C-alpha positions as CSV (number, residue, x, y, z in Angstrom):
1,M,-53.5,4.7,-24.9
2,N,-50.9,7.5,-24.7
3,K,-47.3,6.7,-25.5
4,P,-44.9,7.3,-22.6
5,T,-43.0,10.6,-22.9
6,H,-39.2,10.8,-23.1
7,R,-39.2,12.0,-19.5
8,Q,-41.3,9.2,-18.3
9,A,-39.1,6.7,-20.1
10,T,-36.0,8.2,-18.5
11,V,-37.6,8.1,-15.0
12,G,-38.6,4.5,-15.6
13,L,-35.1,3.5,-16.7
14,L,-33.5,5.2,-13.7
15,A,-36.0,3.4,-11.4
16,L,-35.1,0.1,-13.0
17,V,-31.3,0.8,-12.5
18,L,-31.9,1.8,-8.9
19,L,-33.9,-1.4,-8.3
20,L,-31.2,-3.6,-9.8
21,A,-28.6,-1.8,-7.8
22,L,-30.7,-2.4,-4.6
23,L,-31.0,-6.1,-5.4
24,V,-27.2,-6.3,-5.9
25,V,-26.6,-4.5,-2.6
26,V,-29.0,-6.7,-0.7
27,Q,-27.5,-9.9,-2.2
28,N,-24.0,-8.6,-1.2
29,L,-25.0,-7.8,2.4
30,R,-26.5,-11.2,2.8
31,D,-23.0,-12.6,2.6
32,E,-22.1,-11.0,6.0
33,D,-21.8,-13.2,9.1
34,D,-24.3,-12.6,11.8
35,I,-22.9,-11.5,15.2
36,T,-24.0,-14.1,17.6
37,D,-21.5,-13.6,20.4
38,V,-21.5,-9.9,21.3
39,E,-20.2,-9.6,24.8
40,P,-21.7,-6.9,27.1
41,P,-19.2,-3.9,26.9
42,A,-18.9,-3.9,30.7
43,L,-17.6,-7.5,30.7
44,P,-13.9,-7.4,31.6
45,L,-11.6,-9.0,29.1
46,T,-9.1,-11.4,30.4
47,P,-6.6,-12.0,27.6
48,T,-3.6,-14.2,28.3
49,P,-0.1,-12.6,28.0
50,G,0.5,-14.8,25.0
51,Q,-2.6,-13.4,23.3
52,L,-1.5,-9.9,24.0
53,E,1.9,-10.5,22.6
54,R,0.4,-12.2,19.5
55,G,-2.0,-9.3,19.1
56,A,0.8,-6.7,19.2
57,Y,2.8,-8.8,16.7
58,L,-0.2,-9.1,14.3
59,A,-0.9,-5.3,14.6
60,R,2.7,-4.8,13.5
61,A,2.2,-7.2,10.6
62,G,-0.9,-5.2,9.5
63,N,1.0,-1.9,9.9
64,C,-2.0,-0.5,11.8
65,V,-0.1,2.2,13.6
66,T,0.9,4.0,10.5
67,C,-2.6,5.0,9.4
68,H,-4.1,5.2,12.8
69,T,-1.6,7.7,14.2
70,A,-1.6,11.4,13.3
71,R,1.7,13.2,13.0
72,G,2.6,14.2,16.5
73,G,-0.4,12.4,18.0
74,A,-0.8,9.4,20.3
75,E,-0.3,6.0,18.8
76,Y,-3.5,4.4,17.5
77,A,-5.6,7.5,18.4
78,G,-6.5,8.1,14.8
79,G,-6.9,11.4,13.1
80,R,-4.4,10.9,10.2
81,A,-5.7,12.3,7.0
82,I,-5.7,9.9,4.0
83,D,-6.2,11.7,0.7
84,T,-8.1,9.7,-2.0
85,P,-9.3,10.7,-5.5
86,F,-12.8,11.0,-3.9
87,G,-11.9,13.3,-1.0
88,R,-10.2,13.0,2.4
89,V,-10.7,10.2,4.9
90,Y,-9.6,10.4,8.5
91,S,-8.4,7.3,10.4
92,T,-10.3,6.3,13.6
93,N,-9.4,6.0,17.2
94,L,-8.4,2.4,18.0
95,T,-7.5,3.0,21.7
96,P,-9.9,1.6,24.4
97,D,-11.5,5.0,25.2
98,A,-15.2,4.1,25.7
99,A,-16.6,7.4,24.1
100,T,-14.2,8.0,21.2
101,G,-12.3,4.7,20.7
102,I,-13.2,1.0,20.7
103,G,-13.6,0.7,24.5
104,S,-17.2,-0.4,24.0
105,W,-16.5,-2.8,21.1
106,S,-16.7,-6.5,21.6
107,A,-14.3,-8.9,19.9
108,A,-17.2,-9.7,17.6
109,H,-17.7,-6.1,16.7
110,F,-14.0,-5.8,15.8
111,W,-14.1,-9.0,13.8
112,R,-17.1,-7.6,11.8
113,A,-15.1,-4.5,11.0
114,L,-12.1,-6.5,9.7
115,H,-14.2,-9.3,8.1
116,N,-17.2,-7.4,6.8
117,G,-16.1,-3.7,6.7
118,R,-18.8,-2.6,9.0
119,S,-18.5,-0.4,12.1
120,K,-20.0,-1.2,15.6
121,D,-23.1,1.0,14.8
122,G,-23.7,-0.8,11.5
123,R,-22.2,1.9,9.2
124,L,-20.3,0.7,6.2
125,L,-16.6,1.5,6.3
126,Y,-14.7,3.1,3.5
127,P,-12.1,0.8,1.9
128,A,-9.3,3.2,2.7
129,F,-9.4,0.9,5.7
130,P,-8.3,-2.2,3.7
131,Y,-11.0,-4.6,4.8
132,P,-11.1,-6.1,1.3
133,N,-7.7,-7.6,2.4
134,Y,-8.3,-7.9,6.2
135,T,-11.4,-10.0,5.5
136,Q,-9.0,-12.9,5.0
137,V,-7.7,-12.6,8.6
138,T,-8.8,-15.5,10.9
139,R,-11.1,-14.9,13.8
140,E,-8.4,-16.1,16.2
141,D,-6.0,-13.4,14.9
142,S,-8.7,-10.8,14.9
143,D,-9.5,-11.5,18.6
144,A,-5.8,-11.3,19.4
145,I,-5.5,-7.8,17.8
146,H,-8.6,-6.6,19.5
147,A,-7.2,-7.8,22.9
148,Y,-4.0,-6.0,22.3
149,L,-5.7,-2.7,21.3
150,R,-7.9,-3.0,24.4
151,S,-4.7,-3.1,26.5
152,L,-3.4,0.2,25.3
153,P,-3.8,3.5,27.2
154,A,-7.2,5.0,26.4
155,V,-7.0,8.3,24.5
156,D,-10.0,10.7,24.5
157,Q,-9.8,11.9,20.9
158,P,-13.0,12.2,18.9
159,N,-13.0,10.9,15.3
160,R,-13.0,13.5,12.6
161,P,-15.7,13.3,10.0
162,H,-14.6,12.4,6.5
163,E,-14.4,15.1,3.8
164,L,-15.7,13.2,0.8
165,R,-17.4,14.7,-2.2
166,F,-21.0,13.9,-3.2
167,P,-22.0,11.2,-4.0
168,Y,-19.1,9.3,-2.4
169,N,-20.1,10.5,1.0
170,L,-23.4,8.5,0.9
171,Q,-23.8,5.1,2.5
172,V,-25.9,4.0,-0.4
173,S,-23.0,4.8,-2.8
174,L,-20.6,2.8,-0.6
175,A,-23.1,-0.1,-0.5
176,V,-23.2,-0.2,-4.3
177,W,-19.3,-0.1,-4.4
178,R,-19.2,-3.1,-2.0
179,A,-21.7,-5.0,-4.0
180,L,-19.6,-4.6,-7.1
181,F,-16.1,-5.1,-5.6
182,F,-16.2,-6.8,-2.2
183,S,-17.1,-10.2,-0.8
184,P,-16.2,-11.3,2.7
185,G,-14.1,-14.5,3.1
186,V,-11.4,-16.0,5.3
187,Y,-8.2,-17.2,3.8
188,E,-8.3,-20.9,2.9
189,A,-5.0,-22.8,2.4
190,E,-4.3,-23.9,-1.1
191,A,-4.0,-27.6,-1.6
192,G,-0.8,-28.7,-3.1
193,R,1.1,-25.8,-1.6
194,S,3.5,-26.0,1.4
195,A,2.5,-24.7,4.8
196,Q,5.3,-22.1,4.4
197,W,3.8,-20.9,1.1
198,N,0.4,-20.7,2.5
199,R,1.6,-18.7,5.6
200,G,3.3,-16.3,3.2
201,A,0.2,-15.9,1.1
202,Y,-1.9,-15.3,4.2
203,L,0.4,-12.5,5.3
204,V,0.9,-10.9,1.9
205,R,-2.8,-11.1,0.8
206,G,-4.3,-10.5,4.2
207,L,-2.7,-8.5,7.0
208,G,0.1,-7.2,4.8
209,H,-2.5,-5.9,2.3
210,C,0.3,-5.5,-0.2
211,V,-2.1,-5.3,-3.1
212,A,-3.4,-2.0,-1.8
213,C,-0.3,-0.4,-3.3
214,H,1.1,-2.9,-5.7
215,S,-2.0,-3.0,-8.0
216,S,-3.7,-0.6,-10.4
217,R,-7.1,0.8,-9.5
218,N,-10.2,1.3,-11.6
219,L,-12.3,4.5,-11.9
220,F,-14.1,3.5,-8.7
221,G,-11.0,3.1,-6.6
222,A,-11.1,-0.7,-6.5
223,T,-7.9,-2.7,-7.1
224,S,-7.8,-4.2,-10.5
225,G,-5.4,-5.9,-12.9
226,E,-5.2,-9.4,-14.3
227,V,-1.8,-10.0,-12.6
228,E,-1.6,-10.4,-8.8
229,L,0.6,-7.7,-7.4
230,G,1.1,-6.4,-10.9
231,G,2.0,-2.8,-9.8
232,G,0.3,0.5,-9.9
233,L,0.5,4.2,-9.2
234,I,-0.4,5.0,-5.6
235,P,-3.2,7.5,-5.8
236,L,-2.2,11.1,-5.0
237,Q,1.2,10.2,-3.6
238,G,3.3,10.5,-6.8
239,W,4.9,7.1,-6.3
240,Y,4.6,3.9,-8.4
241,A,4.5,0.6,-6.5
242,P,6.3,-1.6,-9.0
243,S,5.1,-5.0,-10.1
244,L,6.2,-7.8,-7.8
245,A,5.5,-10.3,-10.6
246,S,7.8,-8.8,-13.2
247,P,11.6,-9.4,-13.4
248,A,11.9,-6.0,-15.0
249,E,10.4,-4.2,-12.1
250,A,10.3,-5.6,-8.5
251,G,9.9,-9.3,-9.0
252,V,12.1,-11.4,-6.8
253,A,11.8,-14.8,-8.6
254,D,15.5,-14.9,-9.3
255,W,16.6,-13.6,-5.9
256,K,17.9,-15.8,-3.1
257,T,15.3,-16.2,-0.4
258,E,17.6,-14.7,2.2
259,Q,18.0,-11.6,0.0
260,V,14.3,-11.0,0.1
261,V,14.2,-11.6,3.8
262,Q,17.1,-9.1,4.2
263,L,15.3,-6.4,2.2
264,L,12.1,-6.8,4.3
265,K,14.0,-6.9,7.5
266,T,16.5,-4.1,7.0
267,G,15.4,-2.1,4.0
268,V,18.6,-2.9,2.1
269,S,20.1,-5.9,0.3
270,P,22.7,-6.6,-2.3
271,Q,20.0,-6.4,-4.9
272,G,18.6,-3.0,-3.9
273,S,17.0,-0.8,-1.2
274,V,13.6,0.6,-0.4
275,M,12.5,4.3,-0.3
276,G,9.3,6.2,-0.2
277,P,6.1,4.5,1.0
278,M,7.9,1.1,1.1
279,A,10.5,2.5,3.5
280,E,7.7,3.3,5.9
281,V,6.3,-0.2,5.6
282,V,9.7,-1.7,6.5
283,F,10.3,0.9,9.3
284,R,6.8,0.4,10.9
285,S,6.1,-3.2,10.1
286,T,8.2,-5.8,8.4
287,Q,11.4,-5.2,10.3
288,Y,9.6,-6.5,13.4
289,L,8.4,-9.8,11.8
290,S,9.9,-13.1,12.7
291,E,12.5,-14.8,10.4
292,A,10.0,-17.6,9.8
293,D,7.2,-15.2,8.6
294,L,9.6,-13.2,6.5
295,T,10.9,-16.4,4.9
296,A,7.3,-17.5,4.2
297,M,6.5,-14.1,2.5
298,A,9.7,-14.5,0.5
299,V,8.7,-18.0,-0.6
300,F,5.3,-16.8,-1.7
301,L,6.7,-13.7,-3.6
302,K,9.3,-15.8,-5.3
303,E,6.7,-18.1,-6.7
304,L,4.3,-15.5,-8.0
305,P,3.3,-16.2,-11.7
306,Q,5.6,-13.9,-13.8
307,A,4.0,-11.3,-16.0
308,E,5.2,-10.1,-19.3
309,P,7.4,-6.9,-18.9
310,R,5.6,-3.7,-19.6
311,R,6.5,-2.2,-23.0
312,R,9.4,0.2,-23.0
313,R,8.3,3.8,-23.2
314,E,8.8,5.3,-26.6
315,G,10.5,8.7,-26.5
316,E,12.7,10.9,-28.5
317,A,16.4,10.2,-28.6
318,L,18.5,12.3,-26.2
319,D,20.1,15.0,-28.2
320,P,23.9,15.4,-28.0
321,A,23.7,18.7,-26.0
322,A,21.4,17.2,-23.4
323,R,23.5,14.0,-23.2
324,A,26.6,16.1,-22.6
325,L,24.8,18.2,-19.9
326,G,23.6,15.1,-18.2
327,E,27.0,13.5,-18.2
328,R,28.6,16.6,-16.8
329,L,26.0,17.1,-14.0
330,Y,26.3,13.4,-13.1
331,G,30.1,13.8,-12.7
332,E,29.6,16.9,-10.6
333,R,26.7,15.9,-8.4
334,C,26.3,12.1,-8.4
335,A,29.6,10.3,-9.1
336,G,31.1,11.0,-5.7
337,C,28.5,8.6,-4.1
338,H,27.2,6.4,-7.0
339,G,30.6,6.0,-8.8
340,K,31.8,7.1,-12.2
341,Q,30.3,4.0,-13.8
342,G,27.2,3.9,-11.7
343,E,28.6,1.1,-9.6
344,G,27.6,2.5,-6.2
345,A,29.3,1.7,-2.9
346,A,28.5,-1.6,-1.2
347,G,26.7,-1.0,2.1
348,A,26.2,2.7,1.5
349,Y,25.1,3.9,-1.9
350,A,22.9,2.1,-4.4
351,P,24.4,1.1,-7.8
352,L,22.6,2.8,-10.7
353,A,23.9,0.6,-13.4
354,G,21.3,-2.1,-13.9
355,N,19.1,-0.7,-11.2
356,R,15.5,-1.6,-11.9
357,A,14.1,1.3,-9.9
358,V,16.0,3.7,-12.3
359,T,14.9,2.0,-15.5
360,L,11.2,1.5,-14.8
361,P,9.2,2.4,-18.0
362,A,7.6,5.3,-16.1
363,P,10.2,7.6,-14.4
364,T,7.9,8.4,-11.5
365,N,10.0,7.1,-8.7
366,V,13.4,8.3,-9.9
367,L,11.9,11.8,-10.4
368,R,10.5,11.7,-6.8
369,V,13.8,10.7,-5.3
370,V,15.9,13.2,-7.3
371,F,13.4,16.0,-6.4
372,N,13.0,15.3,-2.7
373,G,15.9,13.0,-1.8
374,G,15.2,10.2,0.6
375,F,16.5,7.6,3.0
376,P,16.1,3.8,3.3
377,P,14.4,3.1,6.7
378,A,16.4,3.1,9.9
379,T,16.2,-0.5,11.1
380,A,18.0,-2.7,13.6
381,G,20.0,-4.2,10.8
382,N,20.8,-0.9,9.2
383,P,20.5,1.7,11.9
384,R,22.3,4.6,10.1
385,P,21.2,4.4,6.5
386,Y,22.9,6.6,3.9
387,G,20.5,9.0,2.2
388,M,20.0,10.8,-1.0
389,P,20.0,14.6,-0.8
390,P,17.3,16.6,-2.7
391,F,18.2,18.3,-6.0
392,G,14.8,19.7,-6.9
393,H,15.7,23.1,-5.5
394,E,19.2,23.2,-7.0
395,L,18.7,22.1,-10.6
396,N,16.2,23.5,-13.1
397,D,13.9,21.3,-15.2
398,V,16.2,21.0,-18.2
399,E,19.1,20.0,-15.9
400,L,17.1,17.5,-14.0
401,A,15.8,16.0,-17.2
402,A,19.3,15.7,-18.6
403,V,20.9,14.0,-15.6
404,I,18.0,11.6,-15.1
405,S,18.1,10.7,-18.8
406,H,21.8,10.1,-18.6
407,V,21.4,7.7,-15.6
408,R,18.6,5.9,-17.4
409,S,20.7,5.3,-20.5
410,A,24.3,4.9,-19.3
411,W,26.3,1.8,-18.3
412,G,24.0,-0.6,-20.1
413,N,20.8,0.9,-18.9
414,D,18.2,1.1,-21.7
415,A,15.3,3.3,-20.6
416,S,13.8,6.1,-22.5
417,P,14.9,9.7,-21.8
418,V,12.9,12.1,-19.6
419,S,11.8,15.5,-21.0
420,A,11.9,18.9,-19.2
421,L,8.1,19.0,-19.6
422,E,7.8,15.7,-17.7
423,V,9.9,17.1,-14.9
424,L,7.8,20.2,-14.8
425,R,4.6,18.2,-14.5
426,A,6.1,16.0,-11.8
427,R,6.9,19.0,-9.7
């Protein structure tokens, strides 16, 4: 008998791997719920006013409008480009247009999209649509959101095809990803926890999909990390979503509950303010949530198990010339708003002394704000927020490194300095 050649052995191994992958995929897809109540598309929906109001509220809680609205486009008509490490994904039309939106979708079809990550025609959806979180949404809430979306003006806007690289553009690749990293399941209340805590967990883990930003991701784009909401770099955005479970980053265990509520409601609080992607979350979503739901979220976030602080970055000591340059530039450009001692101005400008956003181990966010400037969100509780002007076009890399390093090390701050090379790379 002839021995198998190296090529035959390789082909056999690949075939075995593919068979095992297929078995894993099949087992994963068996977890899906069957659709047994698909209404005929022509059947008119008769939602109650209360269901429509609840659906609108829940869509706000899920921040659906942000991703499903292109700049300058009609709300919920889709077309917004979402860049990922694997290519570009375009959000879909959620208006009730029969040809291009969800006008022909039943409530069961919509539920399957949220719960199982599968479109009406059976296609698997990409997890840029955060169904790994939305799977926890109850059927009642899903039906309310569907009813609300069906009540919006229909917009005839065809969905744009995604622009993903091979092999990420294949349904079989997505099926393998789902088999490895996704299982459908509705939120179940934790015994021994209060109804308030469970409501907060449902909102944070489900509709709020907070882990989509506040978690690291593995090579395949799936959220990872041993610590829940342990922080992570937001892919391709140049922002770091700090850990909500670390007192050295964005943990709120030692905050008063009302301070957490104030931050989510207005974007500012005595403890700090939000900018960047979180400012959009507050602007589009959390400022509209009820006091009861925001309090529930605060209770949940305050009781997150606390993680060990990340190790302080090791860096070279700031040389005297750079220290003097940073101190001078701060006095010229920053002290007028943030104070000579980094104390800030209550209700207007954030303090820099003791500011956790400034002293994060990685200077990602402070670099982004100094480069481009920024504003907290305009909210009913803070309708005219004070902003930060951009300095990226006024200061060179050496100057920016010096002033940022000064802020990270002055007034009791103890963060490592930033080099001019890091500034250049961040640009």
